[in-house]
Steps between C-alpha positions, in 0.01 A plus 500: 500500500801273550520593868133419550545156350802428719291586803226269381730204464754553772375699799335362808147593597493637854125482535208736481620804688213713373220274624280561199365205303222490242363232271524495121272277295606382155213358294518282191177594315538225238459123486863467390777411747774762512857404580753772584243774455664841529346704782599868501434703815558869443642696792225764485233229516678333791527829691122526504488166682814564706529870587828442690673394178765758406769520234750337737284198581399173340193280496543139608241282324415170668271207420376327816798640687760402240683800347490508120776603261429864417693720258503876558529690172598864455318568174577872464863498615455732798665260747179381671301192405167558324372145459521186712458194279458131570407186307202297620335173399121527486247221451192566284279754677727509804506792743838500670536711813842635595620721783699819444715638781706819508865430580837672494645210296384243245446145618807275472356258245740322268415605143578291192589729210226448241543804277785712367574786261840621387686730261878454475773666293794327338832598661831554312617150602185347339339417832167656592475742788257541786129547452429866421192669642466755221631514145455719193517352153723680247286688249377264227726224633559245224476123561826321575686371195612159627720450193724773642477434875421195711322680781242779494535820709228371735463147632262323256456833318291677764281472809392147591241383750395159627314305763506134597301405186609715202725788399509786251737763361465831317743607229642834618538629146281618214340156458337541845352148478442251782638146503429192714720285720338160528589366844530142629619591852354725772832667586588848375741453207522830314824620658680210329311460173689679223805587711716230335484520118608136472169396659242575234160577653323409177591136578308298758675488839406363842352838598314549168567723197394798291188353340363780280575612148454878502618631162319823412192410703411644841617173654341428837265793548710805412328821393410718205296816462215475247417813302315588182748654257366609163182305581701181551543321835868504586694339787799685644736288708610633837875565543610729216531879507466513879695786661554290812408134535545427870503170689413516871493207738211550742546185710642152463386187686453288694127496417454767233731690265408823325681727257415789272607603152433869448488638146561867578425745220431244230487665159265237363434702183676800347331835561302362794548594863700228680329285760621306805388141554583271794488122509482356852565127472442263792559131561435297814550147621298206377359653180557438130460865398624853543274802545546837331342834594554762228454870580492799263560862599324605178292291263531582129170552322328173400793293623484156657751260653588173330673193638530157347652157468689323219350320201813328364393143577135539592277631225181518705419710806203433725296799617391536863190688608379423850324706768741779589790364291613496137808361330648238271722193509691267270609141553734309274843347467638852506797499739850525355556147632196391297303426817134569560449853624192699591514881497222731610404860581218618725375851572199630693206536259479877559833542317425269209492668159540222244717231342738497208763300317815605314663227297840474334474825304748783450501738797642574841257265681416157356381152601276595789147435621398827661275615781388862472431684829355838595719757673431804714688743721274419796612141563759250375411240240550152646571160346667168581712283273488121561739219415434125522802294386466125516850461649404728789187304589343197334158663534606703194581188294148504353288775355219404737733541797607847392140599426389390848783711643399808298134447592587508870721807452213679328280438803765612749588811301135590446406442866788622716520425869311725740688643796316631805 
């Protein structure tokens, strides 16, 4: 994937040597303007329009003759790109017509890096090494004891991902929770954050800070399996008793970054057959959310998937039920800097299974407003986790501003763009 990105940014475009051009129409079916809308063009779909497209070729996408920044992503790791992605602005109801041309090279369009994902190991000299493409967590890896060591084994304790608006991290240990980097700058910062223990990322800096209290909650949209045990609903946190917990970088920037966490042979309960679950987490430029697609190789009987958001400083969640979309949000002075912060979760209505709340009670998972989702082997369960920090954008400085934002996201999520 790295080589494909270098071609995108650095190589010249010699022109259309294949003399095959078709049009692609992208339609906004809603009355909401869409900025930096992710458009995904799958290779197999493109080949139907452009039969000359082969594994060695690219598609140059142009708008009125101007080449667009396109990222070519190898999603399955076979060395050939599977998806061509771009970010488009669409007015309400707009139909935007683009041209697609087969070429032996990508167009030479300067790309600003707007997304990034990384996983880095601590070296013996206490620096952090290069970004690793794959990693396997030690079995039942315990959280870092910072009273005994200044730096964790992984930069900021595990995989981190960001765009030009917000960032996140996942604890690569048995906590398996997600945390939030509130950002005040569009630049990618997560190679530096946490590398110097004298610069405490829980304190406000020019770039931003870690804004979320996680504790024993699921943090920012981490996962649990819901089962009925002895006729009692029980949540089992992902991350413990997994034979192999594997991180895999799928692609990183400039437009979209994707990685997977694979829970291979998870012994979620004693005396039950282990299962394998995959999280595929994506983030792209211009958005205040990440997206997660969760796949199961086997679904335990009567099981469902639960995600959630914290309740430490906000004691009320607001339910969302709109055409095609369900979810919840909170809004309060709930950042660790005591700023106003809106947090939300949306899922397509077909996955919605219910709401819940776990307060400050004894147990492995506490202090979380939960969203319960259906799971199947046939298709991944999908949701998005949203963050609106007032120091990122003043639109989030009022509850009404955050609610207007979530309302528009509901519409966009429920009525995705149409590509023809």
